[in-house]
PyMOL commands that place a pseudoatom at each C-alpha (Angstrom):
pseudoatom trace, name=CA, resn=UNK, resi=1, chain=A, elem=C, hetatm=0, pos=[-41.555, 57.457, 11.495]
pseudoatom trace, name=CA, resn=UNK, resi=2, chain=A, elem=C, hetatm=0, pos=[-42.051, 60.449, 10.850]
pseudoatom trace, name=CA, resn=UNK, resi=3, chain=A, elem=C, hetatm=0, pos=[-38.975, 61.970, 7.964]
pseudoatom trace, name=CA, resn=UNK, resi=4, chain=A, elem=C, hetatm=0, pos=[-37.447, 64.207, 10.911]
pseudoatom trace, name=CA, resn=UNK, resi=5, chain=A, elem=C, hetatm=0, pos=[-36.990, 61.475, 13.789]
pseudoatom trace, name=CA, resn=UNK, resi=6, chain=A, elem=C, hetatm=0, pos=[-36.028, 59.143, 11.303]
pseudoatom trace, name=CA, resn=UNK, resi=7, chain=A, elem=C, hetatm=0, pos=[-33.165, 60.811, 9.385]
pseudoatom trace, name=CA, resn=UNK, resi=8, chain=A, elem=C, hetatm=0, pos=[-31.695, 61.226, 12.659]
pseudoatom trace, name=CA, resn=UNK, resi=9, chain=A, elem=C, hetatm=0, pos=[-32.551, 57.571, 14.340]
pseudoatom trace, name=CA, resn=UNK, resi=10, chain=A, elem=C, hetatm=0, pos=[-29.843, 56.487, 10.968]
pseudoatom trace, name=CA, resn=UNK, resi=11, chain=A, elem=C, hetatm=0, pos=[-27.881, 59.148, 11.989]
pseudoatom trace, name=CA, resn=UNK, resi=12, chain=A, elem=C, hetatm=0, pos=[-27.603, 58.160, 15.392]
pseudoatom trace, name=CA, resn=UNK, resi=13, chain=A, elem=C, hetatm=0, pos=[-27.681, 54.340, 14.383]
pseudoatom trace, name=CA, resn=UNK, resi=14, chain=A, elem=C, hetatm=0, pos=[-24.954, 54.466, 11.602]
pseudoatom trace, name=CA, resn=UNK, resi=15, chain=A, elem=C, hetatm=0, pos=[-22.394, 56.100, 14.415]
pseudoatom trace, name=CA, resn=UNK, resi=16, chain=A, elem=C, hetatm=0, pos=[-23.531, 53.900, 16.822]
pseudoatom trace, name=CA, resn=UNK, resi=17, chain=A, elem=C, hetatm=0, pos=[-22.154, 50.820, 14.116]
pseudoatom trace, name=CA, resn=UNK, resi=18, chain=A, elem=C, hetatm=0, pos=[-19.245, 52.688, 13.348]
pseudoatom trace, name=CA, resn=UNK, resi=19, chain=A, elem=C, hetatm=0, pos=[-18.151, 53.324, 17.002]
pseudoatom trace, name=CA, resn=UNK, resi=20, chain=A, elem=C, hetatm=0, pos=[-18.206, 49.037, 17.101]
pseudoatom trace, name=CA, resn=UNK, resi=21, chain=A, elem=C, hetatm=0, pos=[-16.795, 48.253, 13.913]
pseudoatom trace, name=CA, resn=UNK, resi=22, chain=A, elem=C, hetatm=0, pos=[-14.137, 51.433, 13.454]
pseudoatom trace, name=CA, resn=UNK, resi=23, chain=A, elem=C, hetatm=0, pos=[-13.658, 53.294, 16.839]
pseudoatom trace, name=CA, resn=UNK, resi=24, chain=A, elem=C, hetatm=0, pos=[-14.450, 57.078, 17.135]
pseudoatom trace, name=CA, resn=UNK, resi=25, chain=A, elem=C, hetatm=0, pos=[-11.397, 57.966, 15.935]
pseudoatom trace, name=CA, resn=UNK, resi=26, chain=A, elem=C, hetatm=0, pos=[-11.503, 56.164, 12.635]
pseudoatom trace, name=CA, resn=UNK, resi=27, chain=A, elem=C, hetatm=0, pos=[-15.366, 57.311, 12.331]
pseudoatom trace, name=CA, resn=UNK, resi=28, chain=A, elem=C, hetatm=0, pos=[-16.303, 60.541, 10.304]
pseudoatom trace, name=CA, resn=UNK, resi=29, chain=A, elem=C, hetatm=0, pos=[-19.011, 62.656, 9.824]
pseudoatom trace, name=CA, resn=UNK, resi=30, chain=A, elem=C, hetatm=0, pos=[-18.930, 61.319, 6.390]
pseudoatom trace, name=CA, resn=UNK, resi=31, chain=A, elem=C, hetatm=0, pos=[-18.578, 57.914, 7.172]
pseudoatom trace, name=CA, resn=UNK, resi=32, chain=A, elem=C, hetatm=0, pos=[-21.782, 58.271, 9.393]
pseudoatom trace, name=CA, resn=UNK, resi=33, chain=A, elem=C, hetatm=0, pos=[-23.934, 59.594, 6.308]
pseudoatom trace, name=CA, resn=UNK, resi=34, chain=A, elem=C, hetatm=0, pos=[-22.483, 57.340, 3.911]
pseudoatom trace, name=CA, resn=UNK, resi=35, chain=A, elem=C, hetatm=0, pos=[-23.566, 54.388, 6.039]
pseudoatom trace, name=CA, resn=UNK, resi=36, chain=A, elem=C, hetatm=0, pos=[-27.136, 56.186, 6.585]
pseudoatom trace, name=CA, resn=UNK, resi=37, chain=A, elem=C, hetatm=0, pos=[-27.508, 57.603, 3.039]
pseudoatom trace, name=CA, resn=UNK, resi=38, chain=A, elem=C, hetatm=0, pos=[-27.924, 60.805, 3.577]
pseudoatom trace, name=CA, resn=UNK, resi=39, chain=A, elem=C, hetatm=0, pos=[-26.531, 64.480, 3.024]
pseudoatom trace, name=CA, resn=UNK, resi=40, chain=A, elem=C, hetatm=0, pos=[-24.301, 66.471, 4.355]
pseudoatom trace, name=CA, resn=UNK, resi=41, chain=A, elem=C, hetatm=0, pos=[-26.654, 68.930, 5.478]
pseudoatom trace, name=CA, resn=UNK, resi=42, chain=A, elem=C, hetatm=0, pos=[-28.179, 66.245, 7.498]
pseudoatom trace, name=CA, resn=UNK, resi=43, chain=A, elem=C, hetatm=0, pos=[-25.703, 65.810, 9.781]
pseudoatom trace, name=CA, resn=UNK, resi=44, chain=A, elem=C, hetatm=0, pos=[-25.201, 69.181, 11.271]
pseudoatom trace, name=CA, resn=UNK, resi=45, chain=A, elem=C, hetatm=0, pos=[-29.282, 70.039, 10.956]
pseudoatom trace, name=CA, resn=UNK, resi=46, chain=A, elem=C, hetatm=0, pos=[-29.606, 67.354, 13.715]
pseudoatom trace, name=CA, resn=UNK, resi=47, chain=A, elem=C, hetatm=0, pos=[-26.255, 67.379, 15.779]
pseudoatom trace, name=CA, resn=UNK, resi=48, chain=A, elem=C, hetatm=0, pos=[-23.567, 69.991, 16.910]
pseudoatom trace, name=CA, resn=UNK, resi=49, chain=A, elem=C, hetatm=0, pos=[-20.740, 68.079, 15.629]
pseudoatom trace, name=CA, resn=UNK, resi=50, chain=A, elem=C, hetatm=0, pos=[-19.369, 64.312, 16.049]
pseudoatom trace, name=CA, resn=UNK, resi=51, chain=A, elem=C, hetatm=0, pos=[-19.324, 64.167, 19.423]
pseudoatom trace, name=CA, resn=UNK, resi=52, chain=A, elem=C, hetatm=0, pos=[-22.899, 65.452, 19.930]
pseudoatom trace, name=CA, resn=UNK, resi=53, chain=A, elem=C, hetatm=0, pos=[-23.663, 62.710, 17.599]
pseudoatom trace, name=CA, resn=UNK, resi=54, chain=A, elem=C, hetatm=0, pos=[-21.155, 60.051, 19.573]
pseudoatom trace, name=CA, resn=UNK, resi=55, chain=A, elem=C, hetatm=0, pos=[-23.250, 61.028, 22.598]
pseudoatom trace, name=CA, resn=UNK, resi=56, chain=A, elem=C, hetatm=0, pos=[-26.531, 60.002, 21.169]
pseudoatom trace, name=CA, resn=UNK, resi=57, chain=A, elem=C, hetatm=0, pos=[-25.000, 56.663, 19.307]
pseudoatom trace, name=CA, resn=UNK, resi=58, chain=A, elem=C, hetatm=0, pos=[-22.899, 54.979, 22.573]
pseudoatom trace, name=CA, resn=UNK, resi=59, chain=A, elem=C, hetatm=0, pos=[-26.221, 56.179, 24.699]
pseudoatom trace, name=CA, resn=UNK, resi=60, chain=A, elem=C, hetatm=0, pos=[-27.940, 53.891, 21.271]
pseudoatom trace, name=CA, resn=UNK, resi=61, chain=A, elem=C, hetatm=0, pos=[-25.844, 51.572, 22.505]
pseudoatom trace, name=CA, resn=UNK, resi=62, chain=A, elem=C, hetatm=0, pos=[-25.948, 51.454, 26.200]
pseudoatom trace, name=CA, resn=UNK, resi=63, chain=A, elem=C, hetatm=0, pos=[-29.858, 51.027, 25.821]
pseudoatom trace, name=CA, resn=UNK, resi=64, chain=A, elem=C, hetatm=0, pos=[-29.957, 48.329, 23.678]
pseudoatom trace, name=CA, resn=UNK, resi=65, chain=A, elem=C, hetatm=0, pos=[-27.961, 45.741, 25.805]
pseudoatom trace, name=CA, resn=UNK, resi=66, chain=A, elem=C, hetatm=0, pos=[-29.487, 47.105, 28.704]
pseudoatom trace, name=CA, resn=UNK, resi=67, chain=A, elem=C, hetatm=0, pos=[-33.077, 46.445, 26.747]
pseudoatom trace, name=CA, resn=UNK, resi=68, chain=A, elem=C, hetatm=0, pos=[-31.724, 42.801, 24.902]
pseudoatom trace, name=CA, resn=UNK, resi=69, chain=A, elem=C, hetatm=0, pos=[-30.325, 41.655, 28.333]
pseudoatom trace, name=CA, resn=UNK, resi=70, chain=A, elem=C, hetatm=0, pos=[-33.229, 42.924, 30.146]
pseudoatom trace, name=CA, resn=UNK, resi=71, chain=A, elem=C, hetatm=0, pos=[-35.326, 41.087, 27.989]
pseudoatom trace, name=CA, resn=UNK, resi=72, chain=A, elem=C, hetatm=0, pos=[-33.390, 37.462, 28.385]
pseudoatom trace, name=CA, resn=UNK, resi=73, chain=A, elem=C, hetatm=0, pos=[-32.891, 38.656, 31.899]
pseudoatom trace, name=CA, resn=UNK, resi=74, chain=A, elem=C, hetatm=0, pos=[-36.906, 38.732, 31.921]
pseudoatom trace, name=CA, resn=UNK, resi=75, chain=A, elem=C, hetatm=0, pos=[-37.871, 35.249, 31.101]
pseudoatom trace, name=CA, resn=UNK, resi=76, chain=A, elem=C, hetatm=0, pos=[-37.010, 33.628, 33.718]
pseudoatom trace, name=CA, resn=UNK, resi=77, chain=A, elem=C, hetatm=0, pos=[-38.135, 33.278, 37.462]
pseudoatom trace, name=CA, resn=UNK, resi=78, chain=A, elem=C, hetatm=0, pos=[-35.376, 32.408, 39.528]
pseudoatom trace, name=CA, resn=UNK, resi=79, chain=A, elem=C, hetatm=0, pos=[-32.426, 34.087, 39.993]
pseudoatom trace, name=CA, resn=UNK, resi=80, chain=A, elem=C, hetatm=0, pos=[-29.755, 31.206, 38.954]
pseudoatom trace, name=CA, resn=UNK, resi=81, chain=A, elem=C, hetatm=0, pos=[-31.648, 30.634, 36.277]
pseudoatom trace, name=CA, resn=UNK, resi=82, chain=A, elem=C, hetatm=0, pos=[-31.492, 34.485, 34.927]
pseudoatom trace, name=CA, resn=UNK, resi=83, chain=A, elem=C, hetatm=0, pos=[-28.303, 34.149, 35.813]
pseudoatom trace, name=CA, resn=UNK, resi=84, chain=A, elem=C, hetatm=0, pos=[-27.321, 31.292, 33.588]
pseudoatom trace, name=CA, resn=UNK, resi=85, chain=A, elem=C, hetatm=0, pos=[-29.346, 32.466, 30.305]
pseudoatom trace, name=CA, resn=UNK, resi=86, chain=A, elem=C, hetatm=0, pos=[-27.925, 35.584, 30.150]
pseudoatom trace, name=CA, resn=UNK, resi=87, chain=A, elem=C, hetatm=0, pos=[-24.645, 33.249, 30.440]
pseudoatom trace, name=CA, resn=UNK, resi=88, chain=A, elem=C, hetatm=0, pos=[-25.587, 30.865, 28.287]
pseudoatom trace, name=CA, resn=UNK, resi=89, chain=A, elem=C, hetatm=0, pos=[-28.006, 33.914, 25.275]
pseudoatom trace, name=CA, resn=UNK, resi=90, chain=A, elem=C, hetatm=0, pos=[-26.016, 33.980, 21.658]
pseudoatom trace, name=CA, resn=UNK, resi=91, chain=A, elem=C, hetatm=0, pos=[-22.955, 36.500, 21.276]
pseudoatom trace, name=CA, resn=UNK, resi=92, chain=A, elem=C, hetatm=0, pos=[-20.608, 38.352, 18.172]
pseudoatom trace, name=CA, resn=UNK, resi=93, chain=A, elem=C, hetatm=0, pos=[-18.312, 36.400, 20.151]
pseudoatom trace, name=CA, resn=UNK, resi=94, chain=A, elem=C, hetatm=0, pos=[-15.666, 38.853, 17.201]
pseudoatom trace, name=CA, resn=UNK, resi=95, chain=A, elem=C, hetatm=0, pos=[-18.113, 41.405, 18.172]
pseudoatom trace, name=CA, resn=UNK, resi=96, chain=A, elem=C, hetatm=0, pos=[-17.904, 41.177, 21.471]
pseudoatom trace, name=CA, resn=UNK, resi=97, chain=A, elem=C, hetatm=0, pos=[-19.749, 43.605, 24.215]
pseudoatom trace, name=CA, resn=UNK, resi=98, chain=A, elem=C, hetatm=0, pos=[-21.248, 47.256, 23.410]
pseudoatom trace, name=CA, resn=UNK, resi=99, chain=A, elem=C, hetatm=0, pos=[-19.853, 48.699, 26.211]
pseudoatom trace, name=CA, resn=UNK, resi=100, chain=A, elem=C, hetatm=0, pos=[-16.903, 46.548, 26.534]
pseudoatom trace, name=CA, resn=UNK, resi=101, chain=A, elem=C, hetatm=0, pos=[-15.703, 47.692, 23.208]
pseudoatom trace, name=CA, resn=UNK, resi=102, chain=A, elem=C, hetatm=0, pos=[-17.082, 51.157, 24.167]
pseudoatom trace, name=CA, resn=UNK, resi=103, chain=A, elem=C, hetatm=0, pos=[-14.490, 50.940, 27.785]
pseudoatom trace, name=CA, resn=UNK, resi=104, chain=A, elem=C, hetatm=0, pos=[-11.589, 49.995, 25.323]
pseudoatom trace, name=CA, resn=UNK, resi=105, chain=A, elem=C, hetatm=0, pos=[-11.972, 53.120, 23.105]
pseudoatom trace, name=CA, resn=UNK, resi=106, chain=A, elem=C, hetatm=0, pos=[-9.130, 55.929, 24.395]
pseudoatom trace, name=CA, resn=UNK, resi=107, chain=A, elem=C, hetatm=0, pos=[-11.308, 58.291, 21.913]
pseudoatom trace, name=CA, resn=UNK, resi=108, chain=A, elem=C, hetatm=0, pos=[-13.895, 57.428, 24.138]
pseudoatom trace, name=CA, resn=UNK, resi=109, chain=A, elem=C, hetatm=0, pos=[-12.942, 56.881, 27.605]
pseudoatom trace, name=CA, resn=UNK, resi=110, chain=A, elem=C, hetatm=0, pos=[-11.106, 60.709, 27.256]
pseudoatom trace, name=CA, resn=UNK, resi=111, chain=A, elem=C, hetatm=0, pos=[-13.857, 62.359, 26.709]
pseudoatom trace, name=CA, resn=UNK, resi=112, chain=A, elem=C, hetatm=0, pos=[-15.950, 62.633, 29.941]
pseudoatom trace, name=CA, resn=UNK, resi=113, chain=A, elem=C, hetatm=0, pos=[-19.729, 62.942, 28.699]
pseudoatom trace, name=CA, resn=UNK, resi=114, chain=A, elem=C, hetatm=0, pos=[-19.254, 59.754, 26.551]
pseudoatom trace, name=CA, resn=UNK, resi=115, chain=A, elem=C, hetatm=0, pos=[-17.505, 58.050, 29.513]
pseudoatom trace, name=CA, resn=UNK, resi=116, chain=A, elem=C, hetatm=0, pos=[-20.361, 58.462, 31.299]
pseudoatom trace, name=CA, resn=UNK, resi=117, chain=A, elem=C, hetatm=0, pos=[-22.734, 57.142, 29.077]
pseudoatom trace, name=CA, resn=UNK, resi=118, chain=A, elem=C, hetatm=0, pos=[-20.484, 53.721, 28.864]
pseudoatom trace, name=CA, resn=UNK, resi=119, chain=A, elem=C, hetatm=0, pos=[-19.956, 53.660, 33.250]
pseudoatom trace, name=CA, resn=UNK, resi=120, chain=A, elem=C, hetatm=0, pos=[-24.039, 53.581, 32.578]
pseudoatom trace, name=CA, resn=UNK, resi=121, chain=A, elem=C, hetatm=0, pos=[-23.879, 50.471, 31.189]
pseudoatom trace, name=CA, resn=UNK, resi=122, chain=A, elem=C, hetatm=0, pos=[-21.102, 48.913, 33.680]
pseudoatom trace, name=CA, resn=UNK, resi=123, chain=A, elem=C, hetatm=0, pos=[-22.811, 49.579, 36.354]
pseudoatom trace, name=CA, resn=UNK, resi=124, chain=A, elem=C, hetatm=0, pos=[-26.755, 49.042, 35.346]
pseudoatom trace, name=CA, resn=UNK, resi=125, chain=A, elem=C, hetatm=0, pos=[-24.787, 45.869, 34.973]
pseudoatom trace, name=CA, resn=UNK, resi=126, chain=A, elem=C, hetatm=0, pos=[-23.093, 45.329, 37.796]
pseudoatom trace, name=CA, resn=UNK, resi=127, chain=A, elem=C, hetatm=0, pos=[-25.782, 47.337, 40.005]
pseudoatom trace, name=CA, resn=UNK, resi=128, chain=A, elem=C, hetatm=0, pos=[-28.828, 44.377, 38.122]
pseudoatom trace, name=CA, resn=UNK, resi=129, chain=A, elem=C, hetatm=0, pos=[-25.903, 41.050, 38.723]
pseudoatom trace, name=CA, resn=UNK, resi=130, chain=A, elem=C, hetatm=0, pos=[-25.396, 42.048, 41.544]
pseudoatom trace, name=CA, resn=UNK, resi=131, chain=A, elem=C, hetatm=0, pos=[-28.960, 41.899, 42.927]
pseudoatom trace, name=CA, resn=UNK, resi=132, chain=A, elem=C, hetatm=0, pos=[-29.520, 38.387, 40.542]
pseudoatom trace, name=CA, resn=UNK, resi=133, chain=A, elem=C, hetatm=0, pos=[-26.277, 37.223, 43.085]
pseudoatom trace, name=CA, resn=UNK, resi=134, chain=A, elem=C, hetatm=0, pos=[-27.757, 38.140, 46.475]
pseudoatom trace, name=CA, resn=UNK, resi=135, chain=A, elem=C, hetatm=0, pos=[-30.773, 36.403, 45.332]
pseudoatom trace, name=CA, resn=UNK, resi=136, chain=A, elem=C, hetatm=0, pos=[-29.148, 33.486, 44.291]
pseudoatom trace, name=CA, resn=UNK, resi=137, chain=A, elem=C, hetatm=0, pos=[-27.112, 32.801, 47.830]
pseudoatom trace, name=CA, resn=UNK, resi=138, chain=A, elem=C, hetatm=0, pos=[-29.927, 33.962, 50.020]
pseudoatom trace, name=CA, resn=UNK, resi=139, chain=A, elem=C, hetatm=0, pos=[-32.889, 31.229, 48.168]
pseudoatom trace, name=CA, resn=UNK, resi=140, chain=A, elem=C, hetatm=0, pos=[-28.763, 28.917, 48.151]
pseudoatom trace, name=CA, resn=UNK, resi=141, chain=A, elem=C, hetatm=0, pos=[-28.747, 28.537, 44.141]
pseudoatom trace, name=CA, resn=UNK, resi=142, chain=A, elem=C, hetatm=0, pos=[-25.606, 30.343, 43.901]
pseudoatom trace, name=CA, resn=UNK, resi=143, chain=A, elem=C, hetatm=0, pos=[-22.229, 29.487, 45.716]
pseudoatom trace, name=CA, resn=UNK, resi=144, chain=A, elem=C, hetatm=0, pos=[-21.411, 31.602, 48.654]
pseudoatom trace, name=CA, resn=UNK, resi=145, chain=A, elem=C, hetatm=0, pos=[-17.815, 30.956, 48.942]
pseudoatom trace, name=CA, resn=UNK, resi=146, chain=A, elem=C, hetatm=0, pos=[-17.814, 35.174, 47.404]
pseudoatom trace, name=CA, resn=UNK, resi=147, chain=A, elem=C, hetatm=0, pos=[-19.004, 38.110, 48.290]
pseudoatom trace, name=CA, resn=UNK, resi=148, chain=A, elem=C, hetatm=0, pos=[-22.472, 39.522, 46.048]
pseudoatom trace, name=CA, resn=UNK, resi=149, chain=A, elem=C, hetatm=0, pos=[-19.623, 42.471, 44.970]
pseudoatom trace, name=CA, resn=UNK, resi=150, chain=A, elem=C, hetatm=0, pos=[-16.574, 39.968, 43.662]
pseudoatom trace, name=CA, resn=UNK, resi=151, chain=A, elem=C, hetatm=0, pos=[-19.004, 37.769, 42.181]
pseudoatom trace, name=CA, resn=UNK, resi=152, chain=A, elem=C, hetatm=0, pos=[-19.646, 40.003, 40.310]
pseudoatom trace, name=CA, resn=UNK, resi=153, chain=A, elem=C, hetatm=0, pos=[-16.223, 41.405, 39.234]
pseudoatom trace, name=CA, resn=UNK, resi=154, chain=A, elem=C, hetatm=0, pos=[-15.207, 38.039, 38.407]
pseudoatom trace, name=CA, resn=UNK, resi=155, chain=A, elem=C, hetatm=0, pos=[-18.632, 37.551, 36.199]
pseudoatom trace, name=CA, resn=UNK, resi=156, chain=A, elem=C, hetatm=0, pos=[-17.572, 40.890, 34.300]
pseudoatom trace, name=CA, resn=UNK, resi=157, chain=A, elem=C, hetatm=0, pos=[-13.837, 40.423, 34.213]
pseudoatom trace, name=CA, resn=UNK, resi=158, chain=A, elem=C, hetatm=0, pos=[-14.483, 36.851, 33.194]
pseudoatom trace, name=CA, resn=UNK, resi=159, chain=A, elem=C, hetatm=0, pos=[-16.861, 37.761, 30.180]
pseudoatom trace, name=CA, resn=UNK, resi=160, chain=A, elem=C, hetatm=0, pos=[-15.126, 40.595, 29.051]
pseudoatom trace, name=CA, resn=UNK, resi=161, chain=A, elem=C, hetatm=0, pos=[-11.726, 38.840, 29.383]
pseudoatom trace, name=CA, resn=UNK, resi=162, chain=A, elem=C, hetatm=0, pos=[-13.480, 35.443, 27.612]
pseudoatom trace, name=CA, resn=UNK, resi=163, chain=A, elem=C, hetatm=0, pos=[-13.586, 38.522, 24.196]
pseudoatom trace, name=CA, resn=UNK, resi=164, chain=A, elem=C, hetatm=0, pos=[-10.293, 39.665, 24.096]
pseudoatom trace, name=CA, resn=UNK, resi=165, chain=A, elem=C, hetatm=0, pos=[-8.889, 35.403, 24.767]
pseudoatom trace, name=CA, resn=UNK, resi=166, chain=A, elem=C, hetatm=0, pos=[-11.287, 34.088, 21.938]
pseudoatom trace, name=CA, resn=UNK, resi=167, chain=A, elem=C, hetatm=0, pos=[-9.618, 37.337, 19.766]
pseudoatom trace, name=CA, resn=UNK, resi=168, chain=A, elem=C, hetatm=0, pos=[-5.919, 36.988, 20.921]
pseudoatom trace, name=CA, resn=UNK, resi=169, chain=A, elem=C, hetatm=0, pos=[-6.451, 32.862, 20.583]
pseudoatom trace, name=CA, resn=UNK, resi=170, chain=A, elem=C, hetatm=0, pos=[-8.397, 33.008, 17.051]
pseudoatom trace, name=CA, resn=UNK, resi=171, chain=A, elem=C, hetatm=0, pos=[-10.764, 30.866, 18.668]
pseudoatom trace, name=CA, resn=UNK, resi=172, chain=A, elem=C, hetatm=0, pos=[-14.013, 31.231, 19.778]
pseudoatom trace, name=CA, resn=UNK, resi=173, chain=A, elem=C, hetatm=0, pos=[-13.465, 28.110, 21.910]
pseudoatom trace, name=CA, resn=UNK, resi=174, chain=A, elem=C, hetatm=0, pos=[-11.942, 30.403, 24.232]
pseudoatom trace, name=CA, resn=UNK, resi=175, chain=A, elem=C, hetatm=0, pos=[-14.942, 32.704, 25.079]
pseudoatom trace, name=CA, resn=UNK, resi=176, chain=A, elem=C, hetatm=0, pos=[-16.766, 29.070, 25.926]
pseudoatom trace, name=CA, resn=UNK, resi=177, chain=A, elem=C, hetatm=0, pos=[-13.543, 27.970, 28.276]
pseudoatom trace, name=CA, resn=UNK, resi=178, chain=A, elem=C, hetatm=0, pos=[-14.038, 30.904, 30.072]
pseudoatom trace, name=CA, resn=UNK, resi=179, chain=A, elem=C, hetatm=0, pos=[-18.251, 31.556, 29.933]
pseudoatom trace, name=CA, resn=UNK, resi=180, chain=A, elem=C, hetatm=0, pos=[-17.889, 27.596, 31.376]
pseudoatom trace, name=CA, resn=UNK, resi=181, chain=A, elem=C, hetatm=0, pos=[-15.584, 27.412, 34.233]
pseudoatom trace, name=CA, resn=UNK, resi=182, chain=A, elem=C, hetatm=0, pos=[-17.426, 30.762, 35.130]
pseudoatom trace, name=CA, resn=UNK, resi=183, chain=A, elem=C, hetatm=0, pos=[-20.351, 28.893, 36.056]
pseudoatom trace, name=CA, resn=UNK, resi=184, chain=A, elem=C, hetatm=0, pos=[-19.126, 26.709, 38.123]
pseudoatom trace, name=CA, resn=UNK, resi=185, chain=A, elem=C, hetatm=0, pos=[-16.825, 29.604, 39.873]
pseudoatom trace, name=CA, resn=UNK, resi=186, chain=A, elem=C, hetatm=0, pos=[-21.468, 30.287, 40.679]
pseudoatom trace, name=CA, resn=UNK, resi=187, chain=A, elem=C, hetatm=0, pos=[-23.122, 27.233, 41.528]
pseudoatom trace, name=CA, resn=UNK, resi=188, chain=A, elem=C, hetatm=0, pos=[-23.476, 25.778, 45.108]
pseudoatom trace, name=CA, resn=UNK, resi=189, chain=A, elem=C, hetatm=0, pos=[-20.886, 23.234, 45.580]
pseudoatom trace, name=CA, resn=UNK, resi=190, chain=A, elem=C, hetatm=0, pos=[-22.936, 18.969, 46.743]
for i in range(1, 190): cmd.bond("trace and resi %d" % i, "trace and resi %d" % (i + 1))
show_as sticks, trace
zoom trace
């Protein structure tokens, strides 16, 4: 990677990490420079300000979420297996979901440009999951008790809520209890 691209990438990746660790309001340009091990001139050479860098960092996080999820989903053939592999993928329970964390950040969601990137992540997940649920219902491997959009909303809500429950109870077990209950909702009754 050329030095120019590497410097810009380091600033974006550093801000992306800090947004997830500290939130946007608590992340200063100096925090980003310290994390990236760069001088002040680098920041303003590549970005108009904190909001500009935040946009690129949020986009980076959402792109990474989509890329990692797509990689997991492409490993399986059937819709049911894709959903189960996605639900069973290894997660950082303490950190939570990239998109969910950013959606809970009031400074991000108060800015339409930044909020739209977070929404892009949720929309991608919703459309991908809804398509898989439709396929699973059609081939008889996913329960048809709920309409595809209802089932998709339940999956998103239980996943996000399970992260919060695990944090609130200070016990990762509650994340997995939520996940196992979710899987039971999706399977076809014998």
